[in-house]
Every structure is written in structure tokens, then in C-alpha cells.
N, C-alpha and C positions, 0 to 999 in steps of 0.2 A: 511422487516419489522424483526426487529430481536429477533427471539425465545429467549433468555435469555431479560426477564425482569429486569433492571439494579439495583432496590429497592429489586426484592427478594436477587439479585445473591449477594448485600450487605449487605442484613439486615435477614442472613439466623440464625444468632445471637443477636438477636435484643438489641440494646446499646441503652442507655441514652444519651441525648443530654446534652452538656457538655459546659462551656467556658472556651477558648485556650489561652494565648499568641500567640500572632502574632509574638512573636520576637524568639516561640517556633517553630514555623510551619517552612517550608523548600520543596522546589517543588521537583515534581519526577524527576531527571533525566533522567528515563527508561518512561518520558509520550511520546507518540505517535505524538504528535500534537507539531510542533517545532513552529509556527508562532500562532501568538496574536489578532484580532482584536482591536487596544488600540481604535479604535474612540469606537468599543459597550462595552469595558470595561469601558472609561471614561462615558457614557449611564450610563453603572452598578452600578458607580462610583458611580452617583449625584441619583440613585436611594437607597443605602444604606443608605447615607445621609440621605437620605427623611424617609426612613422606617427599613431600619436596613437588618442584613442578614436574608431574611425568610427562606431560605432550611440550615440547615448546611450541613459542609462540613465534610469527612470523614479522618480519621487520621488514620497513624500504627503509633506507638510507636518504639524506634530504644532507641538503651543501655543505650545513652548517656541522655538521659530524654528530647530528644527532639522529633517531630512527621513529617513523610513522610506526605505528601496530596498525597490520593488513587484517591481524587473524589473533584471536585470544584476550582481547580486552578485558572477560571476567576473569585471567588468569594473573593480568596485569595488575589490577586493582587487590584482585587477593592477596597476591605478595606484597604489594603496599601494608596490607591490613599487618600481615603476620611481620613486618621489617625484613623482609627482603631485599637485599645490598644489590642480587643481579637476580638473572630471571635466561633461560638454556631459551634460544630464538633459529630461526631462520630466517637466513637474509634477502632478501629480493630486491634486486632493483630491477622495478615493473611500471607503467603509467598508474598516473591518479586513478584514468577511465577501471583500469585492473585491479586496482585497490577495491575501489565503491564495488565490481562485479564480485570478488573473491567475498570483500563486506557481507554483500547481500545471500552469497548460497551461503557461506557459512552461517550465519541467522536465517536463513530459513529451512537448511537441516536440520537444524538443532531448534525449528519451530518456536523463536526467540521474538519475531518479529511480530506485532497489529494489523490488522487490515488496514487502517491508516499511513503506518512505519514506513510498510510494502507498496504503497502504493508511493508516498513522495518519494520512494528509494528509485520505483523505476522512472517517474518524472525526472528525475534529476537526471537519471544517467539519460533519456531520451531529450533534455533541451540543455544540458550541458555539455553531453558526449555525444553528439546527435546518433545515439544509436539508433535502435527502430521497435518498432514492438514486435516482428520475427524472431529480430535478435534475441531482447528477451526471453521472448517465451521459449527460446531454442534451450536461451541460460538454466534457465529454472524450471522447466518443465512441465509450463502451466500451457492452452492453448492464449493465443493472439486476443480471442475475444475477452479471456480470464482476464489479461492484463488492460486491455480498456474499463474494464469494467470494475476490477479494481482504482484506478488512478481516475473515476468518475466521481467517486467517492471523495475526491477531494473537494466537490462543489459545493456538500453539505455544506449549514452554516459551520460555524467555527468552534461552539457548544453542541453541537449534534455530534462533528466528529471528536471532542472530547468522549463522550457519552461512553463513542465507540470504542475509542483506545482503556478509556478504564472500565471493556467487557459489561456497560449497563443496557447496550441496547448491542446485538445481533449487526453483522452487515446486511444481512436481507432486509433487517428493519433500516439501514442506513438507502438501501437500494430503494426500498418502497415512498420513502421519505423525496426521494431527486425527482419525483415526480411535483413537487410543492415548491412553485418557486418563491414565496414567501416567508423570510426564514424569519419569522415571528411562529407562525403560524408549523414549521417546520421542528423547529423548538419543546411549544406547545406542544404537539403530536407526540414528541421525545420521550417526553415526560409522562406524558400520561402511558406509553409502552411500559415505564421501568414502574406509576405506579399502580396500574393496571395490569401487567407481567400479559402484555396483550403477544398476541405469536403474529409470526412475522404473514403467515394467513388472513389474520384479524384486521394488521395492521394495514393491510393490499384492499378491504372492504373498503373502510375509513377514507385512505386517500382518494380511491374511485367512489363513493359517494361524495366527499371534497367535492374533487372535478367535478363530478355533476350538476351539485349544488350552483357553483360558480357559473357554469355552461348558461346553466337556464335561467340563473339573470340576468346572461345580457343577451338573451332570446327572447322573441317575443313570441316565438310558437315555439313546441317541443320539436327536437331535431329528429329526422328520419333514425325510425330503428336499426335500418340498414346503411345509413354513415355514422352509428353511435358504433355501430357492429367494428365496420372499417375503423374509427379513429384507435381503440379496441384495442385491435390488429395491431394497429401500426407501432402502438404507445407502444403494446409488450415489444416488438421485432425493435424498434429504433433505442429504446429505452428512453426515450423526454417526451417530454408531450407533445400531441400533436391535433388539430386544429381544424377540420372542414367545413366551408360557406359553400353549400349547394345556391345557388341564383337558379333563375327560369332559364337564361341563354348559357351562365356561365358559373363554376365553380372554382375556391381559390383552397389549396394543401399548407398550414401552414405547421414548420419545422421547428420547434423552439429546440438552441443549443445555447454553450456559453463557455465556451474555450476553442480554442481552435484544431486543437486537438476531438473535445466532441462533433465537428463539423463535420472533420476528414473520415473519423469512424460511422457517422452517420452515414457519409458517401459509399465508402465500403462495405455497408449493411445494402444497402440501394441496388447496390451493382454485384451484389451477391446475390440477391432475390431472383 
């Protein structure tokens, strides 16, 4: 459940409802949701033909006398299908950052985002508008590790991310696949998951076996079972590949990361432990 109620978020300065010409309205190109179910929009279109738009959309005015959609793009699309000339709306003069936050909250409340779209929305707010993971966690009612782990899925290969977006594999499968750095091997295992309907647990076992095989090929002798156990525990804690090389007088711990965000998260996790 989101901590931030959408109506309170939008109506902090309550505005009257006005009718706005649909020709003066355009979608928000920072909208986190990329896919719209056309069947559901068609059903909404039929409802609007019969009853009208029962809930106003929320708009932001621009400098050209037009309006960008903050919330309600499905109602806007369905109204176009229904050949409506205008639509009831609430006008809010707010920042683009607030527009993105409201769009994110609206979609999460309606469960309209897949996990990849959600991760991209978090990343955009952090990179473009300097939001912090703590701020986003409070905004959407999630934990900071949830925000971090969701964004980490963006490090998967493009094809694997597409499988998650299309609901062919789960985010749990994606998290397991993150431990494989080779894109082709990621894709091959993702395709095997789909073909054989593998569970997340089975996928984790396969990934673990793949990593162990790779490690063994690069070593002349079997790694000490104690060291392997520490590696496994560190990998589970940090969510990335860890390799420990033990020598006679000194050793080395190698921790992989792919982005600055990954590095910051690893540091946070190490300091928390």
C-alpha cells in the first residue's frame, strides 16, 4: 500500500473542475508506463460514450496555452476514441519533477507498471531530478532496498528485460540472472526458463552451478569450502558477484559492479553490515 495518497498528493491546493478541449491536451512524454492495454481503453471508451468522464484528468499548463497530462492518460485516450471534443480536468501549475512523481504514484496505485518501467521511473527521478532513493521509498511506500533492487534489474540485457516486461519471466528470475555478466548466457538461460517453465529457485541453482563451473575452470585446485561459503554469503548480501583469492601470505576480495548506483548501494550495504 502506498504511503502517499494520490488525491492528497494532487489536491494539496484544491482546484475547480473545468472542461478543456482535447485538441489542447498532449500526453506526458516522461510517463513511466510505456504500454497501454487497448482492450481496456476500448471498454473505457464505451463507458465514456454512455456515462461521460466521471473522474477529471489532471493537467499542467505550458507556455504555449496547451496542457500536459499529469494523471488520466487512459481517460484521455478513451475520450479521443469516443470522439469527445472536451474533457473535465483539474489544472495544476506544478514542476516537471512533481508531474513525474504523481504519474509514478498513480500508476503504482493502479498496478499499471511492470517492474522494468518502475525501475526506469526511479532512475529518471534520481538522474534527472536528483531525487534520493530514500525520498522515492517514502513517496511510493517501499523500502530503500526495494528501490535499489528494482533499479538493478535495468542492468540486465535488453532482451531479458523485454522478457520481464512481457511477463514471460519474473523479476525474481531477473534478479538471479543478474549474477551472470555475459549477455548471451543471460539470454540463453532466460529462454530456457521460458521453455522449461523453471522456478526462481531452480534458476538460482543453475546460476550458482554456472558460476562455480567458471570459477573451477580458472583455478588449478579446488577452492576451500570455507572461502566458497563466504563468497556465497557475500553475493547474497550484496546482490552481485564476489570472488575471494586466498594466498599463503595475503588474499584479495573482488566485488563486481556495473554502475555508480550499484557501487553506492554496495558501499551502503557494507556499512550497514
